[in-house]
C-alpha positions in Angstrom: 22.0 23.8 -22.5 23.5 27.0 -20.8 23.7 29.6 -23.1 25.5 32.9 -21.1 26.9 33.6 -17.8 23.6 34.1 -15.7 22.6 30.4 -16.6 25.7 29.1 -15.9 25.5 30.9 -12.4 21.8 29.6 -12.1 22.8 25.9 -13.1 26.3 26.1 -10.5 23.8 27.4 -7.6 21.2 24.8 -8.3 23.9 21.8 -8.1 25.0 23.2 -4.4 21.4 23.1 -3.4 20.7 19.3 -5.0 23.9 18.4 -3.2 22.6 20.2 0.0 19.6 17.9 -0.4 21.5 14.4 -1.3 23.4 15.3 2.3 20.4 15.7 4.0 18.6 12.5 2.6 21.8 10.6 3.2 22.3 11.7 6.8 17.7 11.2 7.8 17.5 8.3 5.9 20.8 6.4 4.7 19.1 2.7 4.2 16.3 4.0 2.2 15.4 2.5 -1.2 17.0 5.5 -2.8 14.9 6.1 -5.5 14.6 9.9 -4.6 18.9 9.7 -3.7 19.2 8.1 -7.5 16.5 10.8 -9.1 19.0 14.2 -7.5 22.6 11.8 -8.8 20.7 12.0 -12.2 20.1 15.9 -12.0 23.2 16.4 -10.6 24.9 14.5 -13.6 22.9 16.7 -15.9 24.0 19.7 -14.8 27.5 18.4 -14.0 27.9 18.0 -17.7 26.1 20.7 -18.8 28.9 23.1 -17.0 31.7 21.0 -18.4 30.4 22.0 -22.0 30.3 25.5 -21.4 33.5 25.8 -19.5 34.9 23.9 -22.7 33.2 26.2 -25.0 34.0 28.8 -23.2 37.8 27.6 -23.5 37.7 27.3 -27.1 36.6 30.7 -27.6 39.6 32.0 -25.6 41.6 30.0 -27.8 40.4 31.0 -31.3 40.0 35.1 -29.8 44.0 34.9 -29.5 
């Protein structure tokens, strides 16, 4: 779970790194078994969920502070 802005930035960086890695794998071996690619996609999905949850919590905090 993302608890602060530093962790949020770190998660965004990790998501970009995973996206780049997946793109390289797809170019190097487009017809591979896909086990590594599937694992990368799973990690990316988890990070997307965590980022969305953090963004939603920020929006709620802003709505209540008004």
